N, C-alpha and C positions, 0 to 999 in steps of 0.2 A: 503595495510591494511586500513580498514575503521572502525572508531569508531561508534558504534551503541548505541544510547541512547533511553531507553524506558521511556515514559512519565507517566506510571502508578503511581498513588499515590501522585502526586504533585498537591495540590489544588491551585486555583487561588489566594487565600488570604494568602498562606503560607509565613511567614516571612523569611523562608530559601530560597525562590526562587532566589533572587539576588545572594546570596552567592553560591548557587548550580550552577547557570549560570557561575559565575566567576571561580569556581573550574573546571567545564567542559572545559571552554575556556583555562584555564591555562594548563590543561592536553593536549589539542589539539594543542595549539600554541607553546608549548615548543619544541616538535619535528616536527615543521612545515616543515623543509627541508625533513624529512622522508616522510611526507604525500605528499609533492610536487613530490618527486621522485617515490613514489609508486602509485600515482594516487588516493590516498584515500581522506577521508574527513569526514564529519559528516552526519550520517543518523539518523533521529528522527523517531521512530516507537512507537508501543504501544502494546495492547490497541489502542486507537485512539488519536494521538497527538492534533488534532483539538479540542478535549474535554478539553484540557489544553491550550487554545489558547494563552493567554497572555504570558505564559512561552515559548511556542513554537515560537511565533513570535519574542520575544526578543532574544532568543537564536539563531535563524536563522539569524536575523539581525546582531548580534554581530559576528557570525561566518563569514558572508560575509564581514564584515568590516575588519576582520583579513585575508581575502584572501583565505578562506577555501571553498572547494567544499561542497555544501549542498544538501541533499536529504530528501524528506518527504514521508514517507510511510503512506498512508491514505485510508480510505474507501470512502472518498468523501462526507460524510454526515455532512454538516455544512452549515451555512448561506453563501451565495456567497460573501457577503461583507468581510467575514473573509479570504476567499481565495484571494480576491482582495488586502487585506492588506499585504499579505506576498508573493505573487507570484513572485515579483522581487527579493526576497531573496532566492529563491529555484532554484537550478540548474537542479534538476531532481525530478519529482513526480513518485512514485510507487503507482499506482492507481488501487484499487480493482474493479473487476466486477464480482459479484457473481451469478446473475440470470437475465435473460432477461425479464421474465414476472414479472410485478409489484406485483401481488398478491403473487406469489411464493417468491419473494424477501422479502416481508413483513412477510411471514410465516417462512422463514429461519432466518431472521435477526431482525425482529421486526419493520422494517420501509420499506416503498416502495422505489422504485429506481428513481423516477422522479427527485428529487433534486440532486441526485448523477449524473444523466445524464446531467442535466443542468450545474452543476459545471464542468463536463468533457468538455462540449462544450465551456464554458467560458474560461477555462485554455488553451484549444487548440487554441481558437481565439486570446488569448493573447500571442501565440507563445511559450507557456511553453513546455519544454521537458517532455514527458509523456511516461512511460512504463506501459501498461495495464497488470495487474496481475489477472489471472482467476483461482481461486481455483475450482477444479472439484472433486466432491464426487460421487463415483459410485452409481447409482440408485437414487440419490437425485437431482443433478443439471447437469448431463452429458447427458441430452436429446439432440436429434438432433435440437430441436427448440432453445436451448440455444447456441449450437455450431453455428447455423445459425446467432444468435444474435451477437456472437463474431465476426464472419466474416463480418457481416453488419457494425459493428463499425470500423473494419479495413478498409473497403471500404470508409466509411464516413470520416475517419480521416487518410488519407494515410501517414501523416508525423509523426505518432506515432513512438517513439523510438523502440518499439517492443511490442509483445504480449507474455507474459510468462504464460504457462500452469502450474499450481501448483497442482499436484496430492495430494489427501487426504493422510494423514499419521496418525497413531494412537498414536503418541508420547504424545499428549495432554491428553490421557486417564490416563496414569500413573501419570502425573502431577496433574490432578484433584483429583485423589485418595490421593496423598501425602498431599494436602492441605485441605482435607476433603470435597471436593465438589463432587456432583454427576457427574459421567462420563456417557455421553450420547453416542449413536451410538455404543453400545457394539458389535452389530452384524456385523459391518462393518470391512472389512479387507483392508489393503493397496492394491491399484490396481496393477495388475501384469504388466509386460512390454508389453504384447500383448494389454492390454487395453489402456495403455498410447500411444502406437504406433497408435492404431486405432483412438484415439482422434485427434492426429496430422494429420494423413492421411485424416480424414474427413474434418478438417479445411483447409488443402491444396487443397482438391477437391472443396471446397467452395470458393476458390480463396484467402484464407488468408495465404499469403506467410510469413507474419511477425511472425507467431506462432512458438514458440520453447518450 
């Protein structure tokens, strides 16, 4: 079992930060024997945890001090100095790779991918454990060029923990509607098994044995 903490909504100046950190650690360290036996630990996700950097860094450091396994789920877009400040307190990075082409990445996400790729190299050279996570949206970023880009990263960084293909799903559509936000990509359907199998087969043909 693994506790997952989402960093959304915690501001850097919030007076509740320290109290919340203590509450989370109390929750985690109480059943530490359970986590030790189950192989669990703390995963911080979001949103983007690096956008709440001080909170994220302090919580990771405290969790490591208590002997907990730590995992950071990140898009990789943050100043490299911030990754340098917490890399030693992270046992595993779940690292997004959304688009190979910088212009497409900017169109899909609002930012180009150069800083993300530089941070990936930095963490890899620091011998961080990294699992690359690649969300694929049919007709949007599942082009052959992007699959080749994923395979190229696998070849460049052969000691990655793995490459996880994450097929698009429409569950966020209902969530957006429930909170009164516009739901995009109405026309998209979840990819079928044949499509997902083709993605993996293409990656394997490109020499990317790490992809699952």
